[in-house]
N, C-alpha and C positions, 0 to 999 in steps of 0.2 A: 224748367216747366215747359211742357209741350204746348205749342200754340195751335189752336184749332182754326184752320183757314176755311173760308167759305167762298163760293162763287158770288158775284154780284151781277144780277140780271135785272135790268130796269131799275127800280128803286128798292129792290129786295135782295138781301143777303141770304143765301140758301145753300143747303147741301146738294149733292148729286141726287137726281130723281130717284135712284134706287138705293141711296144711302151709302154706296161704296166709297171708300177712302183709300188713299195711299200715304205712306209715311216717308219722312225725310230724316236721316240720321246725321249727326255731327261728323263731318269728315275728319276732324281731329281726334274723335273718340266715338267710334261707330256704335258703342254701347248706349249712347245718349240719343234719345228721340227728341228732335227739336220742333217738328211740325207735322201735322196731319191735314190733308187737303182732299177735296172732292175728286173722285175719279169720274169725271163728267161723262154723261151718256150722250147719245145722238139727240135725245130730247132736250137736254140742257143746252147744247150748242145751238140747236134750232131756236130755242126760246131766247137765247142771247141775240141771235140774228133778227128774230122777230122784234125784240125791243129796240135794237139799233135801227131797223128799217122804219119802225113807227115813229122814232124820234128824228129821222133824217130831214124831213121837210122843214120842220120848225127850226132845227139847228142851222140848216143852210140859210134860212131867212134871218137868222140872228145877226144883228149889226156887228161888223168886224171889230169895232171898238169894244163891244161887250164880250166877244170871244177873247180878245186880248186881255181884258180885265180879269176874266175867269182863269185864264192861264197864269196870269201874274199871281192870283190868289193861290192857285195850286202850288206855284213855286214857293210862296210864303209858308204854306202848310208843310211842305217837304223840308224847307230850311229849318223850321222850328223842331222838326223831328229827326234832324240829320244824325245826331249822336246815337239815338236809339236805333235808327235804321242801320247805321254802320255796325252796331253789335249784332243785329239780325243777319246782315250779310256774312259776317264771320261765322255765325252759328250754322248757316245753311250751306255756304260754299267755301269757307275756310281761309279766304285771303287775309293777310296780316291786317291788324286793326288800322294802321296808318293808311294803307291802301284803301280800305273800306271807307274810312272817313273822307278820303279824297273823292271817292265816287259819290258818296251821299252829299258832300258839299258842293260838288260840281253840277249835279243834276238839276237843282233849281235854276241855275244859270241857263241851262238848255231851254227850259220852259220860258224864261224871260226873253230869250232870243226869238223863240218861235211866236211868242205873243206879238212881237213887233212885226213879224211876217204877216199876221192877220190884217194889219192896216197898210201893208205895202203891196198887196196883190194888185197888179196892174195888167191892163191889156195894151193894145197899140192901135193907132190909126194908120190907114193906108191910102195912097193915091187912088182915085177912081177914074175910070174912063167914061163912066156914065154920068151925065149931067145931073146936078142937084141930088147927088147921092154921096153919103158918107159911109165909108167902109171902116169898120173897127172890129177888134176882137175883145172878148172879155173872158175872165176865168170863172169857172163854176166848180163846186165840189163834185166829186165823183160818186159819193154815196157811202156805203158801208165799207170800212177798211178793216181787214183782218190783220192783226199784229201778233207775230209769233217770234219770241225772243229767247236767247240762250241764258245760261246760268252764270257765265264768267263775269259779265257786267250787268247784273240783273235789273238794276235801277237805271243806270245811265243809258244803255242801249235802248231800252224800252221807251224812255223819254224822248229819244231822238226819232222815234217813229210815231208815237202817239201825239206828241206836241204839234208837229206840222200838219198831221191829219186833222186835228181839231181846229187849228188856226185857219185851215182852208174851208171849214164848214162841213167836214165829214163826221160821221159817227163811227165808233170803234168797237170791235170785239177783240179783246186782248187775251192772249193765251201765253202766260208765263211758262218758263221751264219747270218741269216737275222737280228739279233739284232745288229750286228757290221759290216755292209757292208763297211763303210769308212775305218776302220782299215784293213779289208781284202784287199781292193783295195790298200792301202798303201804298204802292203807286196808284192802283185803282181807287182805293179809298180816299186818297188825297184829292182826286178830282171830285168825288162826291162831297167831301167836306168843303171844298172851294165853292160849291154851289152849281156845278154843272147839272143841267136838267136830267131827270131819269132817262136811261136808255142811250144817252150820248156816249158814255164809256161803260162797257160791260166787261166783266172778267170771268173767264172759265178756266178751270184747271184740269189736268189729267194728261196721261201719256198719249191717248188717242184723240184728244180734242182738236189738235192741230189739223190732222187729216180730215176730220169732220168739218172743220171750218173752211178748209180749202175746197171741199167738195160741194159746199153750198153756193149755188150760182147767184144767189142774191148778194154775195160778198163781191163788190166791184173790184177790189184790189187786195192783194196779199203782200205784205212786207215781212221778210224773214231774214234773220241772221242765224247761221248755224252751219252744219256740216254740208259738204258738197253733195253727198249722197242724198240727203233729205231735200236739198235745194233742187236737185234734178227731178226728184219725184214731184215736188210742188210745181216746177216749171211745166212738166208734162201734163199735170192735172188741170192747170188753170185754163188752158185752151184759148181760143179766139174770142176777143171781145172783153176780156178781163185783163187786169194789169198785175204784174208781178215785179217785185223788187227783191233781189237776192244779194246778200253779202255773205260769202261762203268761206271755205278754208283757204289756207295758204301754205306753201313750202318755201319760205321767204329767204333769199340769199343775202349774206353779207360779203361783199367783195373788199379785200384788203390789198391795196397796191403797194409797190416797193417804197414809195415816198410817204407812206402814212406814218403818223405819229403812233408809236407802239402803245403807249398808255391810253391814248384816246381810242385806238382801235380795240384794245382789250375791254375798255368800259363799254363801248358800243356793242361788242359781241356778248359780254356778260349780261348787260341789261336787256338786249334783244332776246337772249336765250333763256334767262332764268327768272325774269320778272313774271309775276303771277304764276310761278312754278311752271313756266312754259305753256300755260293754258290760255293762250290768246291766239286768235287767227293771225295776228300780225307778228307773232314770235318767230325768231329765226332758228332754223334747224341746220342750214347749210352754211358753212364758213369757207369761202373760196379765197385762199391766201397764196400769194406769190411765194416761190420756194425760199427766197432769201430771208423772208420774215417769218416763215411758218413756225419753226421751233420756238423762237422767242415769244411769239404771240401765244402759242399753245401754253407755254409756261405761265404767262401772265393771266390767261383766262382760267387756268387750273387754280392758281392762287385765289382768284376771286370766287370760283366755285366752292372751294374748300372753306372759304371764310363765311359762307352762308350758315346761318343758324336755322335749321329745319325744325319746325315744331308748331304747336298750337298758336294760331294767329292772335289769340287774346293776349299772349305774352308780349310785352313791349320790346323785348330783345330779339324776337323772331323776325327773320328777314325772308323766309320762304315757308309758306304754309303747305297744307296737304293737297293731294290731288282730289278730284271731285268724288270718286267712288272706287270700289275695289276693282272694277273693270279697267279703270284708268291705270292703276298700278300694274295689273297684269299685262296691259298693253305696253307699258314701258319695259317690263321684263322681257316680253317677246321681241320688242324692237331691238334691244341690246343684244339678245341672244342671236337674232337673225343677222345683225350687223357683224358680230364676231364670226359667225359661220361664213359670211361673205368676205372675210379678210380684214375687217377693221380691228382696232386694238383699243381697249378701254384704258384711259390714262387716269381718270378719277371717277368715283361713283360707280354706277352700274347696278345698284341693288336697292331694294326696299330699305327705307330708313326705320330702324327699330330702336334707336338710341333713346335713352331717357324715358319720357312718357309717350313715345311715339308708337308703341307696340299695338295699341288699340285703334290707331288711325290709318289713313290712306296716304302714307308719306313715301316719297322716293327721293333718292340722293340726286343732287345736280351732277350730271354725267357728261363727260367729254370723251369722244372717240376720235382717233386719228386713222390715217390710211384708208379713208372711205373712198371708194371708187364711184364714179358718176352714175353708173348703171344700177347700183344697188338700191335696195328698198329704202334705206335710210336717206339716200340722196334724192329719191324720187317721190317719197310719200310724206304727207303731213304727219308729224309725230304727236303733237299736242301734249307736250310734257317737257320736263327739264333734261332732255337728251339731245345733244348736238354732235355733228360730225364735221371734222376738218378735212378739206380736200386741197391738195396742192395744185397750183396752176402756174404756168410759165409767165403769164403776163395778162394785161387787160383784155386782149383779144380772146384768149382762151377762157378767161373768167366770164366774159360776156356770153360766149357760146354756151357755156355750161349753165349760166344763170337762166338763159332763155330756153334751154332744153328741159322744159319743166311744164307739167300740165297746168300749174297754177300761175297766177299773175296778180297777187294782192299788193304786196309791198316789198321793199328791198332797201339795202343800204350800201353806200360806197365810202370807204375810208381812204382818203388821199389828200395831199396838200397841193395837188396840181389842179387848178380850176378848169383848165382845158379838158383834162381827162374826166373830171367830175361832170362837166357839161355834156361831153360826148356820151358817157355812159348813161347819164340821166335821160338823154333823148333816145337811147337805144335799148334800154332794159324794158322788157315786156312786163310792166307792172303798173297798177293804178297809182302807186305812190313810190317815189324814189327819195331817199334821205341821204344827204351828204354829211359824213362825220356825225351822224345822229343814229340812235337806235331805231330799229324797225317798228317798235311797239308804239301804240298810242295814235292819236290823230289830231290834226289841227282843229281848234275849236270852231273855226268859221270857214273851213274850206271843204270842197267836195271830198268824199271818202268812199272807196269801193274798189273792186278788182275787175280784171278781165280774165279771159280764158275760163278755167274751171273755178275761178274765185268769185264769179258773179256774172250778172247779165251784161255788165259794162255800161248800162244805162241807168237812169234814175238813181243817181248816187246820193248817199246820205250826207249828214251834217248840214252846214249852213252856207254852202256855196251859192252861186247865182242861180242855179237850177234846182234848188232843194224842193221848191213847191211844185215843180212840174209833175211829179208822180202823183200828187194829191189833188190835182186840178185837171179839168178838161178845158180846152180852148174852144170857144164858140165864136164864129165869125158872123157879124151882122152887117147887112147892107141896108142903110136907112135912106129911103127916098122921100122927097118932099110930098 
């Protein structure tokens, strides 16, 4: 059954002003229509910002304990709906049901954590040279926050932005990905069901709605996760006086040194490269392996790649779901063809998966290439799919140079049993996160997360590290005289 999605503006659920819609099809079977959503107009986005602006003063004045209570209620709403939401995640973006349940189950915990932040916001006091004067700082909300999120973690990533914004006393206009409108609506509706006042959380859908939201100067801050190209456009558009938080793409390396445990390294590479069908900004596409381990590691990774069951994420035996759309499949075809043209060799995979019931979906085989040179497109660009390239290196020094000769700097992994080498590389790799003997994918539940270079602004990092609320608050300094 097709789900009809609506915008939420103020206390009203409504279609686009001109009635236009867009459709989302099941990535496992493109013949199946799963949701239709409003193709929002400029008037719709402006109305959402109107509602958020009108609600801002009262929400900012709401007691922190009340904001925390409402976030906890929203967490309870999502927890009660977790199984149903997981099914909708599979419908709209295709990840295997176990992974979808992990996302829908974890998201309420995010909101519980951010609820606690509402009552932990603090300022500081400072010594004063002026007699009878107290100098202190306090945190204040910044106003309307625009939240623009991707389709690969449609519930979890959005909660990591909306949660702290609300905890700090800001109002929100939320623009989910057009690939996952129903899941976005679910999150927005959870806040309404929890009792948030009208206008505090507004949701608008559509391909052009994000640019419209960014262009509205009443939006004090934009937080965005997605492609580097879109992030650059947002960064350029925001301008002076408004804030931007960008978590962008990555071309994340795995370095495997001579003393690494082969089975551990193979698991790290396979998980980094093929989890989520490679459709994660933290996925690894570059495998930098010392010569003496190269062939044995390739063999083990190929075994793991060929053991994947590619298919409809609703099936409990499936370990790798579809890609998000036909363009993604075509991009994988092009990436493999170009890599072969540039001298690489396909060891396994390399084609669209048409086996069994896959012929009507957007599936691609897990793919391993070898003989990849560092200057080629596969080594330099984000692939965003289950295609990886092995590069031979002579040792840790060459591996480090190659890892850093990269436009991106999101995450990375080092496989070694030498703690000294691990610490050295961890301090020298140009990336926001370095993992030792662990896959590149995922993020710590309570630590800063984000990238440098073309992977983000390098500031205002996400998750729940000690600076998570900095982006969502402004510091005001007060000099209090007698």
